[in-house]
PDB file of N, CA, C, O and CB in Angstrom:
ATOM      1  N   MET A   1      73.695  10.245  94.624  1.00  0.00           N
ATOM      2  CA  MET A   1      72.515   9.903  93.404  1.00  0.00           C
ATOM      3  C   MET A   1      72.899  11.206  92.371  1.00  0.00           C
ATOM      4  O   MET A   1      73.242  12.356  92.643  1.00  0.00           O
ATOM      5  CB  MET A   1      70.506   9.987  94.089  1.00  0.00           C
ATOM      6  N   GLN A   2      72.621  10.292  90.642  1.00  0.00           N
ATOM      7  CA  GLN A   2      72.342  11.284  89.998  1.00  0.00           C
ATOM      8  C   GLN A   2      71.487  12.116  89.501  1.00  0.00           C
ATOM      9  O   GLN A   2      70.444  12.550  89.989  1.00  0.00           O
ATOM     10  CB  GLN A   2      72.620  11.157  89.541  1.00  0.00           C
ATOM     11  N   GLY A   3      71.982  12.315  88.508  1.00  0.00           N
ATOM     12  CA  GLY A   3      70.725  13.982  88.405  1.00  0.00           C
ATOM     13  C   GLY A   3      69.051  13.225  87.907  1.00  0.00           C
ATOM     14  O   GLY A   3      68.822  12.228  87.223  1.00  0.00           O
ATOM     15  N   ARG A   4      68.176  14.126  88.541  1.00  0.00           N
ATOM     16  CA  ARG A   4      67.081  13.621  87.980  1.00  0.00           C
ATOM     17  C   ARG A   4      67.061  13.083  87.044  1.00  0.00           C
ATOM     18  O   ARG A   4      67.171  11.860  86.956  1.00  0.00           O
ATOM     19  CB  ARG A   4      66.369  14.216  87.830  1.00  0.00           C
ATOM     20  N   GLU A   5      66.884  14.036  85.895  1.00  0.00           N
ATOM     21  CA  GLU A   5      66.823  13.406  84.213  1.00  0.00           C
ATOM     22  C   GLU A   5      67.770  12.200  84.170  1.00  0.00           C
ATOM     23  O   GLU A   5      67.824  11.829  82.997  1.00  0.00           O
ATOM     24  CB  GLU A   5      67.443  14.629  82.891  1.00  0.00           C
ATOM     25  N   ASP A   6      68.469  11.502  84.884  1.00  0.00           N
ATOM     26  CA  ASP A   6      69.130  10.252  84.307  1.00  0.00           C
ATOM     27  C   ASP A   6      68.559   8.950  85.007  1.00  0.00           C
ATOM     28  O   ASP A   6      68.931   7.839  84.628  1.00  0.00           O
ATOM     29  CB  ASP A   6      70.762  10.324  84.518  1.00  0.00           C
ATOM     30  N   LEU A   7      67.539   9.129  86.157  1.00  0.00           N
ATOM     31  CA  LEU A   7      66.760   8.413  86.647  1.00  0.00           C
ATOM     32  C   LEU A   7      65.891   7.536  86.454  1.00  0.00           C
ATOM     33  O   LEU A   7      65.317   7.891  85.425  1.00  0.00           O
ATOM     34  CB  LEU A   7      66.456   8.815  86.993  1.00  0.00           C
ATOM     35  N   LEU A   8      65.338   6.390  86.899  1.00  0.00           N
ATOM     36  CA  LEU A   8      64.172   6.208  86.484  1.00  0.00           C
ATOM     37  C   LEU A   8      63.085   6.218  87.507  1.00  0.00           C
ATOM     38  O   LEU A   8      63.103   6.571  88.687  1.00  0.00           O
ATOM     39  CB  LEU A   8      64.203   5.141  85.818  1.00  0.00           C
ATOM     40  N   ILE A   9      62.022   5.682  86.661  1.00  0.00           N
ATOM     41  CA  ILE A   9      61.044   5.985  87.834  1.00  0.00           C
ATOM     42  C   ILE A   9      59.833   4.293  87.647  1.00  0.00           C
ATOM     43  O   ILE A   9      59.468   3.568  86.722  1.00  0.00           O
ATOM     44  CB  ILE A   9      60.019   8.005  87.422  1.00  0.00           C
ATOM     45  N   GLN A  10      59.612   4.377  89.207  1.00  0.00           N
ATOM     46  CA  GLN A  10      59.273   3.195  89.726  1.00  0.00           C
ATOM     47  C   GLN A  10      58.002   3.680  90.258  1.00  0.00           C
ATOM     48  O   GLN A  10      57.930   4.642  91.022  1.00  0.00           O
ATOM     49  CB  GLN A  10      60.280   2.540  90.703  1.00  0.00           C
ATOM     50  N   ALA A  11      56.750   2.835  89.742  1.00  0.00           N
ATOM     51  CA  ALA A  11      55.659   3.494  90.076  1.00  0.00           C
ATOM     52  C   ALA A  11      55.293   2.431  91.633  1.00  0.00           C
ATOM     53  O   ALA A  11      55.450   1.222  91.809  1.00  0.00           O
ATOM     54  CB  ALA A  11      54.432   3.524  88.609  1.00  0.00           C
ATOM     55  N   VAL A  12      54.873   3.292  92.365  1.00  0.00           N
ATOM     56  CA  VAL A  12      54.511   2.762  93.905  1.00  0.00           C
ATOM     57  C   VAL A  12      53.512   1.790  94.063  1.00  0.00           C
ATOM     58  O   VAL A  12      53.646   0.861  94.860  1.00  0.00           O
ATOM     59  CB  VAL A  12      54.020   3.850  94.799  1.00  0.00           C
ATOM     60  N   ASP A  13      52.578   1.930  93.398  1.00  0.00           N
ATOM     61  CA  ASP A  13      51.218   0.470  92.818  1.00  0.00           C
ATOM     62  C   ASP A  13      52.472  -0.735  92.534  1.00  0.00           C
ATOM     63  O   ASP A  13      52.133  -1.733  93.170  1.00  0.00           O
ATOM     64  CB  ASP A  13      49.933   0.942  90.621  1.00  0.00           C
ATOM     65  N   ARG A  14      53.562  -0.946  91.931  1.00  0.00           N
ATOM     66  CA  ARG A  14      53.856  -1.658  91.983  1.00  0.00           C
ATOM     67  C   ARG A  14      54.642  -2.913  93.083  1.00  0.00           C
ATOM     68  O   ARG A  14      55.165  -4.003  92.846  1.00  0.00           O
ATOM     69  CB  ARG A  14      54.016  -1.219  91.307  1.00  0.00           C
ATOM     70  N   GLN A  15      54.372  -1.996  94.553  1.00  0.00           N
ATOM     71  CA  GLN A  15      54.976  -2.347  95.379  1.00  0.00           C
ATOM     72  C   GLN A  15      56.173  -3.364  95.961  1.00  0.00           C
ATOM     73  O   GLN A  15      56.347  -4.079  96.948  1.00  0.00           O
ATOM     74  CB  GLN A  15      54.301  -2.369  95.647  1.00  0.00           C
ATOM     75  N   ARG A  16      56.970  -2.946  94.611  1.00  0.00           N
ATOM     76  CA  ARG A  16      58.668  -3.382  95.383  1.00  0.00           C
ATOM     77  C   ARG A  16      59.158  -2.142  96.358  1.00  0.00           C
ATOM     78  O   ARG A  16      58.846  -0.999  96.694  1.00  0.00           O
ATOM     79  CB  ARG A  16      60.173  -3.556  93.942  1.00  0.00           C
ATOM     80  N   CYS A  17      60.242  -3.276  96.597  1.00  0.00           N
ATOM     81  CA  CYS A  17      61.352  -2.596  97.150  1.00  0.00           C
ATOM     82  C   CYS A  17      61.727  -1.079  97.646  1.00  0.00           C
ATOM     83  O   CYS A  17      61.719  -0.536  98.750  1.00  0.00           O
ATOM     84  CB  CYS A  17      62.071  -2.831  96.363  1.00  0.00           C
ATOM     85  N   ALA A  18      62.116  -0.572  96.100  1.00  0.00           N
ATOM     86  CA  ALA A  18      62.175   0.816  96.268  1.00  0.00           C
ATOM     87  C   ALA A  18      61.250   1.849  96.558  1.00  0.00           C
ATOM     88  O   ALA A  18      61.748   2.974  96.571  1.00  0.00           O
ATOM     89  CB  ALA A  18      62.576   1.147  95.423  1.00  0.00           C
ATOM     90  N   SER A  19      59.733   1.752  96.854  1.00  0.00           N
ATOM     91  CA  SER A  19      58.947   2.061  97.470  1.00  0.00           C
ATOM     92  C   SER A  19      58.894   1.498  98.848  1.00  0.00           C
ATOM     93  O   SER A  19      58.406   2.397  99.532  1.00  0.00           O
ATOM     94  CB  SER A  19      58.078   1.928  96.808  1.00  0.00           C
ATOM     95  N   CYS A  20      59.136   0.510  99.573  1.00  0.00           N
ATOM     96  CA  CYS A  20      59.407   0.130 100.873  1.00  0.00           C
ATOM     97  C   CYS A  20      59.601   0.878 101.509  1.00  0.00           C
ATOM     98  O   CYS A  20      60.372   1.578 100.852  1.00  0.00           O
ATOM     99  CB  CYS A  20      60.165  -0.537 101.107  1.00  0.00           C
ATOM    100  N   GLU A  21      59.423   1.504 102.766  1.00  0.00           N
ATOM    101  CA  GLU A  21      59.525   1.865 104.039  1.00  0.00           C
ATOM    102  C   GLU A  21      60.853   0.855 104.456  1.00  0.00           C
ATOM    103  O   GLU A  21      61.809   1.493 104.898  1.00  0.00           O
ATOM    104  CB  GLU A  21      58.029   1.656 104.876  1.00  0.00           C
ATOM    105  N   ARG A  22      60.995  -0.246 104.397  1.00  0.00           N
ATOM    106  CA  ARG A  22      62.204  -1.196 104.784  1.00  0.00           C
ATOM    107  C   ARG A  22      63.533  -1.332 104.143  1.00  0.00           C
ATOM    108  O   ARG A  22      64.541  -1.978 104.431  1.00  0.00           O
ATOM    109  CB  ARG A  22      61.786  -2.414 104.709  1.00  0.00           C
ATOM    110  N   TRP A  23      63.180  -0.416 103.061  1.00  0.00           N
ATOM    111  CA  TRP A  23      64.009  -0.406 101.947  1.00  0.00           C
ATOM    112  C   TRP A  23      65.234   0.669 102.010  1.00  0.00           C
ATOM    113  O   TRP A  23      64.848   1.827 101.855  1.00  0.00           O
ATOM    114  CB  TRP A  23      63.120  -0.155 100.767  1.00  0.00           C
ATOM    115  N   SER A  24      66.551   0.518 102.197  1.00  0.00           N
ATOM    116  CA  SER A  24      67.743   1.649 102.766  1.00  0.00           C
ATOM    117  C   SER A  24      68.166   1.983 101.315  1.00  0.00           C
ATOM    118  O   SER A  24      68.994   2.889 101.215  1.00  0.00           O
ATOM    119  CB  SER A  24      69.257   0.962 103.920  1.00  0.00           C
ATOM    120  N   GLY A  25      67.858   1.568 100.502  1.00  0.00           N
ATOM    121  CA  GLY A  25      68.784   1.896  99.369  1.00  0.00           C
ATOM    122  C   GLY A  25      68.537   3.629  98.651  1.00  0.00           C
ATOM    123  O   GLY A  25      67.556   4.329  98.898  1.00  0.00           O
ATOM    124  N   PRO A  26      69.648   4.007  97.786  1.00  0.00           N
ATOM    125  CA  PRO A  26      69.384   5.038  97.358  1.00  0.00           C
ATOM    126  C   PRO A  26      68.267   4.994  96.607  1.00  0.00           C
ATOM    127  O   PRO A  26      67.901   4.020  95.949  1.00  0.00           O
ATOM    128  CB  PRO A  26      70.301   5.484  96.842  1.00  0.00           C
ATOM    129  N   ARG A  27      67.569   6.316  96.719  1.00  0.00           N
ATOM    130  CA  ARG A  27      65.885   6.770  96.188  1.00  0.00           C
ATOM    131  C   ARG A  27      65.507   7.974  96.117  1.00  0.00           C
ATOM    132  O   ARG A  27      66.285   8.802  96.591  1.00  0.00           O
ATOM    133  CB  ARG A  27      64.779   6.330  97.006  1.00  0.00           C
ATOM    134  N   GLN A  28      64.350   8.416  95.579  1.00  0.00           N
ATOM    135  CA  GLN A  28      64.011   9.915  95.991  1.00  0.00           C
ATOM    136  C   GLN A  28      62.547   9.643  95.359  1.00  0.00           C
ATOM    137  O   GLN A  28      62.144   8.929  94.442  1.00  0.00           O
ATOM    138  CB  GLN A  28      65.096  11.388  95.235  1.00  0.00           C
ATOM    139  N   PRO A  29      61.964  10.496  96.225  1.00  0.00           N
ATOM    140  CA  PRO A  29      60.569  10.433  95.671  1.00  0.00           C
ATOM    141  C   PRO A  29      60.341  11.001  94.405  1.00  0.00           C
ATOM    142  O   PRO A  29      61.220  11.845  94.231  1.00  0.00           O
ATOM    143  CB  PRO A  29      59.671  11.046  96.510  1.00  0.00           C
ATOM    144  N   GLY A  30      59.432  10.936  93.243  1.00  0.00           N
ATOM    145  CA  GLY A  30      59.412  11.042  91.807  1.00  0.00           C
ATOM    146  C   GLY A  30      58.539  12.477  91.748  1.00  0.00           C
ATOM    147  O   GLY A  30      57.697  12.647  92.630  1.00  0.00           O
ATOM    148  N   GLU A  31      58.707  13.402  90.831  1.00  0.00           N
ATOM    149  CA  GLU A  31      57.952  14.339  91.169  1.00  0.00           C
ATOM    150  C   GLU A  31      56.566  14.255  90.264  1.00  0.00           C
ATOM    151  O   GLU A  31      55.921  15.234  89.888  1.00  0.00           O
ATOM    152  CB  GLU A  31      58.750  15.588  91.058  1.00  0.00           C
ATOM    153  N   GLN A  32      56.272  12.944  90.013  1.00  0.00           N
ATOM    154  CA  GLN A  32      54.704  12.999  90.091  1.00  0.00           C
ATOM    155  C   GLN A  32      54.362  12.027  91.128  1.00  0.00           C
ATOM    156  O   GLN A  32      55.225  11.271  91.573  1.00  0.00           O
ATOM    157  CB  GLN A  32      53.921  12.624  88.676  1.00  0.00           C
ATOM    158  N   ALA A  33      53.078  12.003  91.562  1.00  0.00           N
ATOM    159  CA  ALA A  33      52.202  11.812  92.667  1.00  0.00           C
ATOM    160  C   ALA A  33      52.539   9.786  92.250  1.00  0.00           C
ATOM    161  O   ALA A  33      52.104   9.493  91.136  1.00  0.00           O
ATOM    162  CB  ALA A  33      50.171  12.796  92.449  1.00  0.00           C
ATOM    163  N   GLY A  34      53.116   8.746  92.915  1.00  0.00           N
ATOM    164  CA  GLY A  34      52.799   7.411  93.075  1.00  0.00           C
ATOM    165  C   GLY A  34      54.619   7.013  92.169  1.00  0.00           C
ATOM    166  O   GLY A  34      55.089   6.056  91.554  1.00  0.00           O
ATOM    167  N   THR A  35      54.921   7.871  92.431  1.00  0.00           N
ATOM    168  CA  THR A  35      56.263   7.534  91.883  1.00  0.00           C
ATOM    169  C   THR A  35      57.873   7.623  92.449  1.00  0.00           C
ATOM    170  O   THR A  35      58.272   8.787  92.462  1.00  0.00           O
ATOM    171  CB  THR A  35      56.238   8.252  90.880  1.00  0.00           C
ATOM    172  N   VAL A  36      58.486   7.009  92.738  1.00  0.00           N
ATOM    173  CA  VAL A  36      59.991   6.731  93.545  1.00  0.00           C
ATOM    174  C   VAL A  36      60.938   6.590  92.009  1.00  0.00           C
ATOM    175  O   VAL A  36      60.642   5.797  91.115  1.00  0.00           O
ATOM    176  CB  VAL A  36      60.019   4.857  94.803  1.00  0.00           C
ATOM    177  N   LEU A  37      62.197   7.619  91.963  1.00  0.00           N
ATOM    178  CA  LEU A  37      63.309   7.787  91.045  1.00  0.00           C
ATOM    179  C   LEU A  37      64.419   6.615  91.870  1.00  0.00           C
ATOM    180  O   LEU A  37      64.715   6.570  93.065  1.00  0.00           O
ATOM    181  CB  LEU A  37      63.888   9.644  90.945  1.00  0.00           C
ATOM    182  N   ILE A  38      64.740   5.989  91.064  1.00  0.00           N
ATOM    183  CA  ILE A  38      66.298   5.003  91.132  1.00  0.00           C
ATOM    184  C   ILE A  38      67.220   5.008  90.455  1.00  0.00           C
ATOM    185  O   ILE A  38      66.823   4.672  89.339  1.00  0.00           O
ATOM    186  CB  ILE A  38      66.295   3.788  91.003  1.00  0.00           C
ATOM    187  N   GLU A  39      68.376   5.210  90.434  1.00  0.00           N
ATOM    188  CA  GLU A  39      69.183   5.122  89.782  1.00  0.00           C
ATOM    189  C   GLU A  39      69.413   3.987  88.592  1.00  0.00           C
ATOM    190  O   GLU A  39      70.021   4.341  87.582  1.00  0.00           O
ATOM    191  CB  GLU A  39      69.887   5.213  90.576  1.00  0.00           C
ATOM    192  N   SER A  40      68.975   2.753  88.697  1.00  0.00           N
ATOM    193  CA  SER A  40      69.033   1.649  87.903  1.00  0.00           C
ATOM    194  C   SER A  40      67.969   0.527  88.820  1.00  0.00           C
ATOM    195  O   SER A  40      67.625   0.420  89.997  1.00  0.00           O
ATOM    196  CB  SER A  40      70.749   1.169  87.679  1.00  0.00           C
ATOM    197  N   GLU A  41      67.732  -0.110  87.696  1.00  0.00           N
ATOM    198  CA  GLU A  41      66.735  -1.716  88.370  1.00  0.00           C
ATOM    199  C   GLU A  41      67.587  -2.598  88.545  1.00  0.00           C
ATOM    200  O   GLU A  41      67.442  -3.799  88.316  1.00  0.00           O
ATOM    201  CB  GLU A  41      65.525  -2.587  87.349  1.00  0.00           C
ATOM    202  N   THR A  42      68.808  -1.898  89.084  1.00  0.00           N
ATOM    203  CA  THR A  42      70.095  -3.066  90.012  1.00  0.00           C
ATOM    204  C   THR A  42      70.673  -2.377  91.130  1.00  0.00           C
ATOM    205  O   THR A  42      71.799  -2.689  91.518  1.00  0.00           O
ATOM    206  CB  THR A  42      71.647  -3.576  89.024  1.00  0.00           C
ATOM    207  N   VAL A  43      70.136  -1.643  91.577  1.00  0.00           N
ATOM    208  CA  VAL A  43      70.744  -0.698  92.442  1.00  0.00           C
ATOM    209  C   VAL A  43      70.143  -1.886  94.154  1.00  0.00           C
ATOM    210  O   VAL A  43      69.141  -2.590  94.278  1.00  0.00           O
ATOM    211  CB  VAL A  43      69.874   1.392  92.098  1.00  0.00           C
ATOM    212  N   GLU A  44      71.013  -1.677  94.907  1.00  0.00           N
ATOM    213  CA  GLU A  44      70.381  -3.034  96.037  1.00  0.00           C
ATOM    214  C   GLU A  44      70.891  -1.874  97.177  1.00  0.00           C
ATOM    215  O   GLU A  44      71.872  -1.130  97.166  1.00  0.00           O
ATOM    216  CB  GLU A  44      71.411  -5.188  96.086  1.00  0.00           C
ATOM    217  N   GLY A  45      69.746  -2.057  98.205  1.00  0.00           N
ATOM    218  CA  GLY A  45      69.947  -1.755  99.536  1.00  0.00           C
ATOM    219  C   GLY A  45      69.163  -2.800 100.572  1.00  0.00           C
ATOM    220  O   GLY A  45      68.322  -3.653 100.293  1.00  0.00           O
ATOM    221  N   LEU A  46      69.732  -2.437 101.872  1.00  0.00           N
ATOM    222  CA  LEU A  46      69.245  -3.404 102.531  1.00  0.00           C
ATOM    223  C   LEU A  46      68.063  -3.161 102.852  1.00  0.00           C
ATOM    224  O   LEU A  46      67.456  -2.096 102.736  1.00  0.00           O
ATOM    225  CB  LEU A  46      69.883  -3.722 103.467  1.00  0.00           C
ATOM    226  N   CYS A  47      67.577  -4.499 103.413  1.00  0.00           N
ATOM    227  CA  CYS A  47      66.257  -4.510 103.443  1.00  0.00           C
ATOM    228  C   CYS A  47      65.888  -4.820 105.724  1.00  0.00           C
ATOM    229  O   CYS A  47      65.816  -5.773 106.499  1.00  0.00           O
ATOM    230  CB  CYS A  47      65.715  -6.096 101.991  1.00  0.00           C
ATOM    231  N   GLN A  48      65.798  -3.502 105.774  1.00  0.00           N
ATOM    232  CA  GLN A  48      65.470  -3.267 107.408  1.00  0.00           C
ATOM    233  C   GLN A  48      64.174  -3.994 108.659  1.00  0.00           C
ATOM    234  O   GLN A  48      63.553  -3.280 109.446  1.00  0.00           O
ATOM    235  CB  GLN A  48      65.120  -1.744 107.343  1.00  0.00           C
ATOM    236  N   GLY A  49      64.099  -4.690 108.615  1.00  0.00           N
ATOM    237  CA  GLY A  49      63.151  -5.026 109.697  1.00  0.00           C
ATOM    238  C   GLY A  49      62.146  -6.009 109.229  1.00  0.00           C
ATOM    239  O   GLY A  49      61.416  -6.709 109.930  1.00  0.00           O
ATOM    240  N   GLY A  50      62.220  -5.953 107.926  1.00  0.00           N
ATOM    241  CA  GLY A  50      61.234  -6.959 107.317  1.00  0.00           C
ATOM    242  C   GLY A  50      61.713  -8.297 107.103  1.00  0.00           C
ATOM    243  O   GLY A  50      62.773  -8.589 107.657  1.00  0.00           O
ATOM    244  N   PRO A  51      61.190  -9.080 106.472  1.00  0.00           N
ATOM    245  CA  PRO A  51      61.498 -10.879 106.380  1.00  0.00           C
ATOM    246  C   PRO A  51      62.646 -10.830 105.428  1.00  0.00           C
ATOM    247  O   PRO A  51      63.337 -11.754 105.856  1.00  0.00           O
ATOM    248  CB  PRO A  51      60.051 -12.036 105.631  1.00  0.00           C
ATOM    249  N   TRP A  52      63.144 -10.439 104.627  1.00  0.00           N
ATOM    250  CA  TRP A  52      64.506  -9.963 104.420  1.00  0.00           C
ATOM    251  C   TRP A  52      65.256  -9.354 105.613  1.00  0.00           C
ATOM    252  O   TRP A  52      66.403  -8.945 105.434  1.00  0.00           O
ATOM    253  CB  TRP A  52      64.470  -8.984 103.382  1.00  0.00           C
ATOM    254  N   ASP A  53      64.826  -9.292 106.507  1.00  0.00           N
ATOM    255  CA  ASP A  53      65.834  -8.201 107.319  1.00  0.00           C
ATOM    256  C   ASP A  53      67.584  -8.671 107.680  1.00  0.00           C
ATOM    257  O   ASP A  53      68.028  -9.655 108.271  1.00  0.00           O
ATOM    258  CB  ASP A  53      65.009  -7.945 108.973  1.00  0.00           C
ATOM    259  N   GLY A  54      68.272  -7.504 107.042  1.00  0.00           N
ATOM    260  CA  GLY A  54      70.014  -7.890 106.777  1.00  0.00           C
ATOM    261  C   GLY A  54      70.190  -8.040 105.630  1.00  0.00           C
ATOM    262  O   GLY A  54      71.351  -7.853 105.267  1.00  0.00           O
ATOM    263  N   SER A  55      69.262  -8.397 104.647  1.00  0.00           N
ATOM    264  CA  SER A  55      69.452  -8.697 103.323  1.00  0.00           C
ATOM    265  C   SER A  55      69.739  -7.896 102.190  1.00  0.00           C
ATOM    266  O   SER A  55      68.909  -6.987 102.170  1.00  0.00           O
ATOM    267  CB  SER A  55      68.588  -9.205 103.044  1.00  0.00           C
ATOM    268  N   GLU A  56      70.779  -7.780 100.930  1.00  0.00           N
ATOM    269  CA  GLU A  56      70.611  -6.808 100.464  1.00  0.00           C
ATOM    270  C   GLU A  56      69.693  -7.102  99.041  1.00  0.00           C
ATOM    271  O   GLU A  56      70.059  -7.947  98.224  1.00  0.00           O
ATOM    272  CB  GLU A  56      71.899  -6.207 100.419  1.00  0.00           C
ATOM    273  N   ARG A  57      68.576  -6.369  98.879  1.00  0.00           N
ATOM    274  CA  ARG A  57      67.381  -6.493  97.583  1.00  0.00           C
ATOM    275  C   ARG A  57      67.711  -5.670  96.987  1.00  0.00           C
ATOM    276  O   ARG A  57      68.064  -4.609  97.503  1.00  0.00           O
ATOM    277  CB  ARG A  57      65.859  -6.343  97.718  1.00  0.00           C
ATOM    278  N   ARG A  58      67.708  -5.910  95.512  1.00  0.00           N
ATOM    279  CA  ARG A  58      67.022  -4.889  94.487  1.00  0.00           C
ATOM    280  C   ARG A  58      66.383  -4.313  94.509  1.00  0.00           C
ATOM    281  O   ARG A  58      65.357  -4.771  95.012  1.00  0.00           O
ATOM    282  CB  ARG A  58      66.620  -5.011  93.744  1.00  0.00           C
ATOM    283  N   ALA A  59      66.289  -2.715  94.000  1.00  0.00           N
ATOM    284  CA  ALA A  59      65.189  -1.893  93.941  1.00  0.00           C
ATOM    285  C   ALA A  59      63.529  -2.684  93.409  1.00  0.00           C
ATOM    286  O   ALA A  59      62.484  -2.110  93.714  1.00  0.00           O
ATOM    287  CB  ALA A  59      65.743  -0.713  92.893  1.00  0.00           C
ATOM    288  N   ARG A  60      63.505  -3.916  92.673  1.00  0.00           N
ATOM    289  CA  ARG A  60      62.833  -4.127  91.842  1.00  0.00           C
ATOM    290  C   ARG A  60      62.376  -5.227  92.618  1.00  0.00           C
ATOM    291  O   ARG A  60      61.350  -5.796  92.246  1.00  0.00           O
ATOM    292  CB  ARG A  60      63.326  -4.179  90.577  1.00  0.00           C
ATOM    293  N   SER A  61      62.777  -5.491  93.305  1.00  0.00           N
ATOM    294  CA  SER A  61      62.236  -7.273  94.275  1.00  0.00           C
ATOM    295  C   SER A  61      60.959  -6.442  94.576  1.00  0.00           C
ATOM    296  O   SER A  61      60.735  -5.233  94.533  1.00  0.00           O
ATOM    297  CB  SER A  61      63.401  -8.107  96.252  1.00  0.00           C
ATOM    298  N   ALA A  62      60.007  -7.801  94.976  1.00  0.00           N
ATOM    299  CA  ALA A  62      58.886  -7.798  95.758  1.00  0.00           C
ATOM    300  C   ALA A  62      59.033  -8.796  96.629  1.00  0.00           C
ATOM    301  O   ALA A  62      59.754  -9.776  96.443  1.00  0.00           O
ATOM    302  CB  ALA A  62      57.713  -7.893  95.080  1.00  0.00           C
ATOM    303  N   CYS A  63      58.278  -8.556  97.721  1.00  0.00           N
ATOM    304  CA  CYS A  63      57.738  -9.668  98.635  1.00  0.00           C
ATOM    305  C   CYS A  63      56.437  -9.152  99.349  1.00  0.00           C
ATOM    306  O   CYS A  63      55.799  -8.131  99.092  1.00  0.00           O
ATOM    307  CB  CYS A  63      58.872 -10.110  99.775  1.00  0.00           C
ATOM    308  N   GLY A  64      56.169 -10.222 100.424  1.00  0.00           N
ATOM    309  CA  GLY A  64      54.721  -9.592 100.487  1.00  0.00           C
ATOM    310  C   GLY A  64      54.399  -8.905 101.676  1.00  0.00           C
ATOM    311  O   GLY A  64      53.267  -8.603 102.053  1.00  0.00           O
ATOM    312  N   HIS A  65      55.555  -8.659 102.285  1.00  0.00           N
ATOM    313  CA  HIS A  65      55.384  -7.244 103.521  1.00  0.00           C
ATOM    314  C   HIS A  65      55.123  -5.824 103.097  1.00  0.00           C
ATOM    315  O   HIS A  65      54.681  -4.945 103.837  1.00  0.00           O
ATOM    316  CB  HIS A  65      56.800  -6.978 104.379  1.00  0.00           C
ATOM    317  N   TRP A  66      55.440  -5.695 101.843  1.00  0.00           N
ATOM    318  CA  TRP A  66      55.638  -4.279 101.327  1.00  0.00           C
ATOM    319  C   TRP A  66      54.803  -3.275 102.677  1.00  0.00           C
ATOM    320  O   TRP A  66      53.980  -3.544 103.552  1.00  0.00           O
ATOM    321  CB  TRP A  66      54.787  -4.113  99.500  1.00  0.00           C
ATOM    322  N   SER A  67      55.416  -2.249 102.325  1.00  0.00           N
ATOM    323  CA  SER A  67      55.100  -1.090 103.560  1.00  0.00           C
ATOM    324  C   SER A  67      55.218  -0.082 103.081  1.00  0.00           C
ATOM    325  O   SER A  67      56.408   0.228 103.023  1.00  0.00           O
ATOM    326  CB  SER A  67      55.905  -0.973 104.786  1.00  0.00           C
ATOM    327  N   ARG A  68      54.106   1.157 102.396  1.00  0.00           N
ATOM    328  CA  ARG A  68      54.796   2.461 101.855  1.00  0.00           C
ATOM    329  C   ARG A  68      55.580   2.573 102.510  1.00  0.00           C
ATOM    330  O   ARG A  68      55.577   2.319 103.715  1.00  0.00           O
ATOM    331  CB  ARG A  68      54.230   3.651 101.745  1.00  0.00           C
ATOM    332  N   TRP A  69      56.889   3.198 101.523  1.00  0.00           N
ATOM    333  CA  TRP A  69      57.841   4.420 101.989  1.00  0.00           C
ATOM    334  C   TRP A  69      57.155   5.840 102.269  1.00  0.00           C
ATOM    335  O   TRP A  69      56.531   6.549 101.480  1.00  0.00           O
ATOM    336  CB  TRP A  69      58.939   4.688 100.825  1.00  0.00           C
ATOM    337  N   SER A  70      57.508   6.088 103.882  1.00  0.00           N
ATOM    338  CA  SER A  70      56.352   7.533 104.514  1.00  0.00           C
ATOM    339  C   SER A  70      57.211   8.382 103.680  1.00  0.00           C
ATOM    340  O   SER A  70      56.322   8.970 103.063  1.00  0.00           O
ATOM    341  CB  SER A  70      56.247   8.141 106.618  1.00  0.00           C
ATOM    342  N   ALA A  71      58.224   8.826 103.259  1.00  0.00           N
ATOM    343  CA  ALA A  71      58.527  10.018 102.370  1.00  0.00           C
ATOM    344  C   ALA A  71      57.838  10.082 101.142  1.00  0.00           C
ATOM    345  O   ALA A  71      58.105  10.828 100.200  1.00  0.00           O
ATOM    346  CB  ALA A  71      59.892  10.088 102.039  1.00  0.00           C
ATOM    347  N   LEU A  72      56.864   9.185 101.221  1.00  0.00           N
ATOM    348  CA  LEU A  72      56.018   9.353 100.126  1.00  0.00           C
ATOM    349  C   LEU A  72      54.105   9.923 100.615  1.00  0.00           C
ATOM    350  O   LEU A  72      53.573   9.281 101.521  1.00  0.00           O
ATOM    351  CB  LEU A  72      56.161   7.680  99.333  1.00  0.00           C
ATOM    352  N   PRO A  73      53.406  10.916 100.036  1.00  0.00           N
ATOM    353  CA  PRO A  73      52.601  11.348 100.081  1.00  0.00           C
ATOM    354  C   PRO A  73      51.793   9.843  99.737  1.00  0.00           C
ATOM    355  O   PRO A  73      52.149   8.913  99.014  1.00  0.00           O
ATOM    356  CB  PRO A  73      52.627  12.590  99.383  1.00  0.00           C
ATOM    357  N   THR A  74      50.294  10.067 100.751  1.00  0.00           N
ATOM    358  CA  THR A  74      49.739   8.901 100.938  1.00  0.00           C
ATOM    359  C   THR A  74      48.425   9.284  99.517  1.00  0.00           C
ATOM    360  O   THR A  74      47.870   8.293  99.043  1.00  0.00           O
ATOM    361  CB  THR A  74      49.210   8.633 102.830  1.00  0.00           C
ATOM    362  N   THR A  75      48.175  10.167  99.157  1.00  0.00           N
ATOM    363  CA  THR A  75      47.128  10.375  98.189  1.00  0.00           C
ATOM    364  C   THR A  75      47.842  10.742  96.624  1.00  0.00           C
ATOM    365  O   THR A  75      48.382  11.778  96.235  1.00  0.00           O
ATOM    366  CB  THR A  75      46.129  11.652  98.796  1.00  0.00           C
ATOM    367  N   ASP A  76      47.588   9.397  95.906  1.00  0.00           N
ATOM    368  CA  ASP A  76      48.223   9.548  94.515  1.00  0.00           C
ATOM    369  C   ASP A  76      46.799   9.310  93.980  1.00  0.00           C
ATOM    370  O   ASP A  76      46.588   9.306  92.767  1.00  0.00           O
ATOM    371  CB  ASP A  76      49.594   8.410  93.978  1.00  0.00           C
TER     372      ASP A  76
END
């Protein structure tokens, strides 16, 4: 993954794959509460156990079965 200064910030409240427990793509918790850092909007990872199970999904994809990534604090 790139240096933190080169990463894009994705807000958790948007409920996209980048902040979902089921997404396996490269990411890291953001320095600010309620954010996730991703390399780009087009970075992909596998959905694991969700409705898109086994499918490649982009970091900014959405679905109705989002589940907050357990690496993120719950108090934003």
